[in-house]
C-alpha positions as CSV (number, residue, x, y, z in Angstrom):
1,M,85.9,57.4,134.8
2,N,86.6,60.5,136.9
3,P,89.7,62.5,136.1
4,K,92.6,62.2,138.4
5,P,92.9,64.8,141.1
6,N,96.0,66.4,139.6
7,A,94.3,66.6,136.2
8,R,91.3,68.3,137.8
9,Q,93.5,70.8,139.6
10,N,95.6,71.5,136.5
11,A,92.4,72.0,134.5
12,D,91.0,74.4,137.1
13,R,94.2,76.4,137.2
14,L,94.5,76.6,133.4
15,A,90.8,77.5,133.0
16,A,91.2,80.3,135.6
17,A,94.2,81.6,133.7
18,A,92.3,81.5,130.4
19,A,89.4,83.4,132.0
20,A,91.9,86.1,133.2
21,R,93.5,86.4,129.8
22,L,90.0,86.7,128.3
23,S,89.1,89.5,130.6
24,A,92.4,91.2,129.7
25,G,91.5,91.1,126.1
26,D,94.1,88.5,125.0
27,A,91.8,86.1,123.2
28,Q,94.6,84.2,121.5
29,Q,96.4,83.3,124.8
30,A,93.0,82.6,126.5
31,C,92.2,80.1,123.7
32,Q,95.6,78.3,124.1
33,L,95.2,78.0,127.9
34,A,91.6,76.8,127.6
35,L,92.6,74.1,125.2
36,Q,95.4,73.0,127.5
37,A,92.8,72.8,130.3
38,L,90.5,70.6,128.2
39,R,93.4,68.3,127.4
40,E,93.7,67.8,131.2
41,Q,90.0,67.4,131.7
42,S,87.9,67.1,128.6
43,G,84.6,67.9,130.2
44,H,85.6,71.1,132.0
45,P,82.8,73.6,131.4
46,A,84.7,76.7,132.5
47,A,87.6,75.8,130.1
48,A,85.1,75.2,127.3
49,Y,83.4,78.6,127.9
50,A,86.8,80.4,127.9
51,G,87.9,78.6,124.8
52,A,84.7,79.1,122.8
53,A,84.4,82.8,123.9
54,A,88.0,83.4,122.7
55,M,87.4,81.6,119.4
56,N,84.2,83.6,118.8
57,I,86.2,86.8,119.5
58,M,88.8,85.7,117.0
59,R,86.0,84.9,114.5
60,M,86.8,81.2,114.6
61,H,83.1,80.4,114.9
62,G,83.4,76.9,113.3
63,D,86.1,75.9,115.8
64,A,83.9,77.3,118.7
65,R,81.0,75.2,117.4
66,T,83.1,72.1,117.3
67,L,84.6,72.7,120.7
68,L,81.1,73.1,122.3
69,M,79.4,70.1,120.6
70,P,80.2,67.7,123.5
71,F,78.7,70.1,126.0
72,R,75.2,70.4,124.5
73,D,73.6,68.2,127.2
74,V,74.9,70.4,130.1
75,M,74.2,73.9,128.6
76,D,71.0,74.4,130.5
77,R,73.2,74.4,133.6
78,H,75.7,76.7,132.0
79,P,74.0,79.7,130.2
80,G,77.4,81.0,129.3
81,L,78.1,77.9,127.2
82,L,74.7,78.2,125.6
83,Y,75.3,81.8,124.7
84,E,78.7,81.0,123.0
85,W,77.1,78.0,121.3
86,A,74.2,80.2,119.9
87,Y,76.7,82.9,119.0
88,A,78.8,80.4,117.0
89,L,75.8,79.1,115.2
90,V,74.6,82.5,114.2
91,H,78.0,83.7,113.0
92,H,78.9,80.4,111.3
93,G,75.9,80.7,109.0
94,S,73.2,78.7,110.9
95,P,71.0,81.5,112.2
96,D,67.8,79.6,112.0
97,E,69.4,76.7,113.9
98,A,70.4,79.2,116.5
99,L,67.0,80.8,117.1
100,P,65.6,78.0,119.2
101,E,68.8,78.1,121.3
102,I,68.3,81.9,121.7
103,D,64.8,81.1,123.0
104,R,66.3,78.7,125.5
105,L,68.7,81.5,126.6
106,E,65.8,83.9,127.1
107,R,64.1,81.4,129.4
108,L,67.3,80.8,131.4
109,A,68.3,84.4,131.6
110,P,65.3,86.6,130.8
111,G,65.8,90.3,130.0
112,K,69.4,90.0,128.9
113,V,70.1,92.6,126.3
114,E,72.9,90.4,124.8
115,V,70.4,87.7,124.1
116,E,68.0,90.0,122.2
117,T,70.9,91.5,120.4
118,L,71.9,88.0,119.2
119,R,68.4,87.4,118.0
120,G,68.5,90.5,115.9
121,V,71.8,89.6,114.5
122,A,70.5,86.1,113.6
123,H,67.7,87.7,111.6
124,A,70.1,90.0,109.9
125,I,72.4,87.2,108.9
126,A,69.5,85.2,107.7
127,G,68.6,88.1,105.3
128,R,65.5,89.1,107.2
129,H,66.5,92.7,107.5
130,E,63.1,94.1,108.4
131,D,62.9,91.8,111.4
132,A,66.5,92.7,112.3
133,I,65.6,96.4,112.2
134,R,62.5,95.8,114.3
135,I,64.5,94.0,117.0
136,L,67.7,96.0,117.0
137,T,66.3,99.5,116.9
138,P,65.0,99.5,120.5
139,L,68.4,98.3,121.6
140,V,70.3,101.4,120.4
141,G,71.8,103.0,123.5
142,N,71.2,99.9,125.6
143,A,73.6,97.3,124.1
144,A,77.1,97.1,122.8
145,P,77.3,99.6,120.0
146,H,79.9,97.8,117.9
147,T,77.3,95.0,117.5
148,V,74.0,96.7,117.5
149,I,74.9,99.8,115.5
150,H,76.9,98.2,112.7
151,R,74.4,95.4,112.2
152,L,71.4,97.7,112.3
153,A,73.1,100.1,109.9
154,N,73.9,97.2,107.6
155,S,70.3,96.0,107.6
156,L,69.1,99.5,106.9
157,A,71.4,99.6,103.9
158,R,70.0,96.3,102.6
159,V,66.5,97.7,102.5
160,R,67.6,100.9,100.7
161,R,67.9,103.0,103.8
162,A,71.7,103.4,103.7
163,G,71.6,107.1,104.4
164,E,69.8,106.3,107.8
165,G,72.6,103.8,108.5
166,V,75.3,106.4,107.9
167,T,73.5,108.9,110.2
168,L,73.2,106.3,112.9
169,I,76.9,105.4,112.8
170,T,77.9,109.1,112.6
171,S,75.8,110.0,115.7
172,T,77.3,107.0,117.6
173,L,80.9,108.0,116.6
174,A,80.2,111.5,118.0
175,Q,79.6,110.1,121.5
176,P,82.4,110.9,124.0
177,G,84.4,108.1,125.5
178,L,83.7,105.5,122.8
179,P,86.3,102.7,123.2
180,S,89.0,102.7,120.4
181,P,88.1,99.2,119.1
182,V,84.4,100.2,118.8
183,H,85.3,103.5,117.1
184,R,87.4,101.5,114.6
185,T,84.7,98.9,113.9
186,L,82.2,101.7,113.2
187,L,84.5,103.5,110.9
188,F,84.8,100.3,108.8
189,A,81.0,99.9,108.9
190,R,80.4,103.5,107.7
191,A,83.1,103.2,105.0
192,D,81.2,100.2,103.6
193,L,77.9,102.1,103.5
194,L,79.5,105.2,101.9
195,D,81.1,103.0,99.3
196,G,77.7,101.6,98.4
197,L,76.3,105.2,98.1
198,G,79.1,106.1,95.7
199,E,80.7,108.5,98.2
200,Y,84.2,107.1,97.6
201,E,86.3,109.9,99.1
202,R,84.4,109.9,102.4
203,A,84.7,106.1,102.4
204,W,88.5,106.3,101.9
205,A,88.8,108.9,104.7
206,D,87.0,106.6,107.1
207,L,89.4,103.7,106.1
208,S,92.4,105.9,106.6
209,E,91.3,107.0,110.0
210,A,90.4,103.4,111.0
211,R,93.9,102.3,110.0
212,R,95.8,105.3,111.5
213,D,97.1,103.1,114.3
214,P,97.4,99.7,112.7
215,E,97.3,96.5,114.7
216,T,100.6,95.0,113.5
217,A,101.0,92.2,116.1
218,G,104.7,92.1,115.2
219,Y,104.0,91.5,111.5
220,D,107.0,91.9,109.2
221,P,106.6,91.4,105.4
222,D,110.3,90.7,105.0
223,L,110.0,87.7,107.4
224,L,106.9,86.5,105.6
225,S,108.8,86.6,102.3
226,Q,111.7,84.8,103.8
227,S,109.4,82.1,105.2
228,V,107.8,81.5,101.8
229,D,111.3,81.3,100.3
230,R,112.2,78.5,102.8
231,T,108.9,76.7,102.2
232,I,109.5,76.7,98.4
233,A,113.1,75.5,99.0
234,T,112.3,72.7,101.5
235,W,108.9,71.5,100.5
236,T,110.1,69.8,97.3
237,R,108.3,67.0,95.5
238,D,110.8,64.5,96.8
239,R,110.7,65.6,100.4
240,I,106.9,65.7,100.4
241,A,106.7,62.2,99.0
242,S,109.0,61.0,101.8
243,M,106.8,62.4,104.5
244,P,104.3,60.2,106.5
245,L,100.9,59.9,104.9
246,A,97.7,59.9,107.0
247,R,96.0,56.5,107.0
248,L,92.5,58.1,106.7
249,D,91.6,59.0,103.1
250,A,89.7,62.2,102.6
251,P,87.9,61.9,99.2
252,R,84.9,64.0,100.5
253,A,87.1,67.0,101.4
254,T,87.1,69.9,99.0
255,F,89.3,72.8,99.9
256,V,88.3,76.2,98.4
257,V,91.4,78.4,98.8
258,G,92.8,81.7,97.6
259,M,93.1,85.2,98.9
260,W,90.4,86.7,101.1
261,R,87.7,88.3,98.9
262,S,88.8,86.4,95.8
263,G,85.4,84.7,95.2
264,T,85.8,81.7,97.6
265,T,82.4,82.4,99.2
266,L,80.7,82.5,95.8
267,V,82.3,79.1,94.8
268,Q,81.3,77.6,98.2
269,Q,77.7,78.8,97.8
270,V,77.3,77.5,94.2
271,L,78.7,74.1,95.2
272,A,76.7,73.9,98.4
273,S,73.5,74.4,96.4
274,H,74.0,70.8,95.2
275,P,72.1,68.4,97.4
276,N,75.1,66.1,97.7
277,V,77.5,68.9,98.9
278,A,77.7,70.4,102.3
279,S,79.8,73.3,103.6
280,A,81.7,73.2,106.9
281,G,82.7,76.8,106.4
282,E,86.1,78.4,107.2
283,L,87.6,75.7,109.4
284,G,90.8,76.4,111.4
285,V,91.5,72.7,112.0
286,L,94.5,72.4,109.7
287,Q,95.8,75.9,110.4
288,S,95.8,75.0,114.0
289,A,97.6,71.7,113.3
290,V,100.3,73.6,111.4
291,A,100.7,76.0,114.4
292,R,101.1,72.9,116.8
293,C,103.7,71.3,114.5
294,W,105.7,74.6,114.2
295,P,104.8,76.7,117.2
296,Q,107.7,79.2,116.5
297,G,106.8,79.5,112.8
298,R,104.4,82.5,113.1
299,V,104.9,85.8,111.4
300,G,102.7,88.2,113.2
301,G,99.5,86.2,113.7
302,V,100.1,84.0,110.6
303,P,101.1,80.3,111.3
304,L,103.5,79.1,108.6
305,L,105.1,75.8,107.6
306,G,108.5,74.7,108.9
307,D,110.8,71.8,108.1
308,P,108.7,69.0,106.5
309,G,111.1,66.5,108.1
310,A,109.8,67.5,111.5
311,V,106.2,66.2,110.9
312,T,105.4,62.9,112.6
313,S,102.8,60.3,111.7
314,E,101.1,61.1,115.0
315,Q,100.7,64.8,114.1
316,L,99.4,64.0,110.7
317,G,97.0,61.4,112.1
318,L,95.6,63.8,114.7
319,A,95.1,66.5,112.0
320,A,93.4,64.0,109.7
321,S,91.1,62.5,112.4
322,T,90.1,66.0,113.7
323,H,89.4,67.3,110.3
324,A,87.4,64.2,109.4
325,R,85.4,64.5,112.6
326,V,84.4,68.1,111.8
327,L,83.4,67.2,108.3
328,N,81.2,64.4,109.7
329,Q,79.6,66.7,112.2
330,T,78.8,69.0,109.2
331,S,77.2,66.1,107.3
332,M,77.4,62.3,107.4
333,D,75.5,62.0,104.1
334,A,77.1,64.5,101.7
335,S,79.4,63.1,99.0
336,R,81.5,66.3,99.2
337,V,82.1,68.6,102.2
338,I,83.7,72.0,101.6
339,D,86.4,73.5,103.9
340,K,86.5,77.1,102.8
341,L,89.3,78.7,104.8
342,P,91.0,80.8,102.1
343,M,94.4,80.8,103.8
344,N,94.7,77.0,103.7
345,V,96.5,77.9,100.4
346,L,99.6,78.4,102.7
347,Y,99.4,74.9,104.0
348,L,98.6,72.7,100.9
349,G,101.8,70.7,101.2
350,F,100.8,69.7,104.7
351,I,97.2,69.2,103.7
352,A,98.2,66.8,100.9
353,R,99.7,64.5,103.5
354,A,96.9,64.9,106.1
355,C,94.0,64.6,103.7
356,P,94.9,62.2,100.9
357,G,92.3,62.2,98.1
358,A,91.1,65.7,98.7
359,R,90.4,68.2,96.0
360,V,91.5,71.9,95.8
361,I,89.7,74.8,94.1
362,R,91.9,77.9,93.8
363,C,89.9,81.2,93.5
364,V,91.5,84.1,91.6
365,R,90.2,87.6,91.2
366,N,91.7,90.9,89.9
367,P,94.5,91.6,92.5
368,L,93.5,95.2,93.0
369,D,89.8,94.4,93.5
370,T,90.8,91.6,95.9
371,C,93.1,93.7,97.9
372,L,90.8,96.7,98.0
373,S,88.0,94.5,99.4
374,C,90.5,93.3,102.1
375,I,91.3,96.9,102.9
376,F,87.6,97.6,103.5
377,Q,87.4,94.9,106.2
378,L,88.6,94.6,109.7
379,R,90.4,91.2,109.8
380,G,92.1,91.0,113.2
381,A,95.2,89.4,114.5
382,L,95.3,86.5,112.1
383,A,95.5,88.8,109.1
384,T,97.6,91.8,110.2
385,Y,99.1,92.0,106.7
386,C,95.8,93.7,105.7
387,E,96.6,96.7,107.9
388,K,98.8,98.4,105.4
389,P,98.2,98.4,101.6
390,E,101.9,97.8,100.8
391,W,102.0,94.9,103.2
392,L,98.9,93.5,101.6
393,G,100.4,93.7,98.1
394,R,103.5,91.9,99.2
395,F,101.5,89.2,101.0
396,Y,99.4,88.7,97.8
397,R,102.6,88.2,95.8
398,D,104.0,85.8,98.3
399,M,100.8,83.8,98.5
400,C,100.6,83.5,94.7
401,R,104.2,82.3,94.3
402,L,103.7,79.8,97.0
403,D,100.5,78.5,95.4
404,D,102.4,78.3,92.0
405,H,104.9,76.1,93.8
406,W,102.1,73.8,95.2
407,A,100.6,73.5,91.8
408,D,104.0,72.3,90.5
409,V,105.0,69.8,93.3
410,L,101.6,68.4,94.5
411,D,99.5,65.8,92.8
412,M,96.2,66.9,94.4
413,P,93.3,67.3,91.9
414,R,93.1,71.1,91.3
415,M,90.8,73.6,89.6
416,S,91.2,77.3,89.2
417,V,88.2,79.6,89.1
418,V,88.6,83.2,87.9
419,Y,85.9,85.4,89.6
420,E,85.4,87.7,86.6
421,D,84.9,84.8,84.3
422,H,82.5,83.1,86.7
423,V,80.2,86.2,87.1
424,A,80.3,86.6,83.3
425,E,79.3,83.0,82.6
426,P,77.9,81.6,85.8
427,A,76.1,78.6,84.2
428,S,79.1,77.1,82.5
429,H,81.3,77.7,85.5
430,A,78.8,76.0,87.8
431,R,78.8,73.0,85.5
432,S,82.6,72.9,85.5
433,L,82.6,73.0,89.3
434,C,80.1,70.2,89.5
435,E,82.2,68.1,87.1
436,F,85.4,68.7,89.0
437,V,83.9,67.4,92.3
438,G,82.7,64.3,90.5
439,L,78.9,64.8,90.8
440,A,75.9,64.7,88.5
441,W,74.6,68.0,87.4
442,D,71.8,69.6,89.5
443,D,69.9,72.7,88.4
444,R,69.9,74.1,91.9
445,M,73.5,75.1,91.4
446,L,72.2,77.9,89.2
447,R,70.1,79.3,92.1
448,H,72.8,79.5,94.7
449,E,71.2,82.6,96.3
450,K,68.2,80.4,97.4
451,Q,70.6,78.4,99.6
452,T,69.6,79.1,103.2
453,Q,72.3,77.1,105.0
454,V,75.6,78.8,104.4
455,A,78.8,78.9,106.4
456,M,79.1,82.5,107.5
457,T,81.7,84.7,106.0
458,R,82.0,88.4,105.4
459,S,80.6,88.0,101.9
460,I,77.3,86.7,103.2
461,D,75.2,89.6,101.9
462,Q,76.6,89.2,98.4
463,V,76.1,85.5,98.1
464,R,72.4,85.9,99.2
465,K,71.9,87.8,95.9
466,P,72.0,86.5,92.3
467,I,75.4,86.8,90.7
468,Y,76.3,90.5,90.3
469,R,79.1,92.3,88.4
470,S,79.3,95.6,90.3
471,A,82.4,94.4,92.2
472,V,84.4,94.0,89.0
473,S,87.0,96.9,88.6
474,R,85.8,98.5,91.8
475,W,89.4,99.5,92.5
476,K,89.2,102.3,89.8
477,N,87.0,104.3,92.2
478,Y,90.0,104.5,94.6
479,E,92.9,104.4,92.1
480,R,94.5,107.6,93.3
481,H,94.8,106.2,96.8
482,L,96.3,102.9,95.8
483,G,99.8,103.8,94.8
484,G,101.5,101.8,97.6
485,L,99.4,98.8,96.9
486,I,100.0,98.9,93.1
487,E,103.8,99.3,93.6
488,A,103.9,96.3,96.0
489,L,101.9,94.1,93.6
490,G,104.4,94.9,90.8
491,D,103.7,93.0,87.6
492,L,100.6,91.4,89.2
493,A,98.8,94.7,89.2
494,P,96.5,95.1,86.1
495,S,97.5,97.9,83.8
496,S,93.9,99.2,83.3
């Protein structure tokens, strides 16, 4: 059935507005407008392009992949859709699946530097760093430096040529007129390489320069703490039990949660090495559902829970069906499917009602190592609390006390994994994970680094290696710079 004329006109108008916001650099608003357009007309290619492009910019690659799935048959007529599809595949951890799509793009739009750049990035993410270097090196000076330079420098570091990577980034940073976001991205990239070379003071200097003008997006740590206070006070065991419950059971769903950089990627990779486990990656489905239920509940870019009495059966049902559909798209056969968005820890009360029967694995790591790793990474508008060490310490405390509350009031099956214990005794912890998700043991879980299909995260290089211990107590290299963070963490900060 063709859409009604008014629906088509509304979709056209909203898609045009989304494209305008995308051009203006407002990916979040562009995404919202594009999704509104798709609600008016589900098959609107321009709206799908704007929405997927915005999601890819915001690093919501799994959501972009899901959004574009229905458009696969028309992508040959819309190269922009095909590009965003391939980009999402690459950055969501399916680089080998993306390469044939990149070949299609090359046939449709030959000679495009963006396409060859994406090919090089795909090889880098797949761990084929020599191929990445071969493809990306001729693109230096001809393609967007924030992509080519930092990926090329990273690949150089992975083949023990980190010094060349530092030199490459340094020469690029010296170029006049470099846009501020590119400058910032490259500073983070150089800091990471310098850290690997043991040049800690130079690395910290780069981080300090990169965060000189933090992207706060209206973030206020006091408001975040107050919101967590309200959640703990209102999401009680009795009120949660009185909420509607989704009709669709979710026994396959396994949520791996915690703070960013707390070992969630390692747990995901170990589990996904089991032949009956699949990983859907860092899904924003339930975070988006929370944002729809409480649109005024954001602090900075962070969606937060509101009054549990405001949740309707329809809202829970939509969240449940959407989440189940994405898990099915990941795998119809796997007994367990992992949703590894660490910040789902904020939404577990809602998730318990939307995904009955799901399991939760909470990852914990030394708070200072965790927060230092977050400081080293450019997170964007959904994690503005990472922009200042003292904000990050307070956020960590608030997240921990909220999760302590969920552990007390929810009946979801739960397991905690301590990163330092896991890397010290990987075999016993792998067996414990296998037992927790209710599967028979498989020796492949001891060889997680051989797993080629992995949902892309910023820990991708680490999980492609055997378990390593060099990240333990890394914070001591920067101790003299972490006073504000240590003070904000309070009694959660380790004493030595």
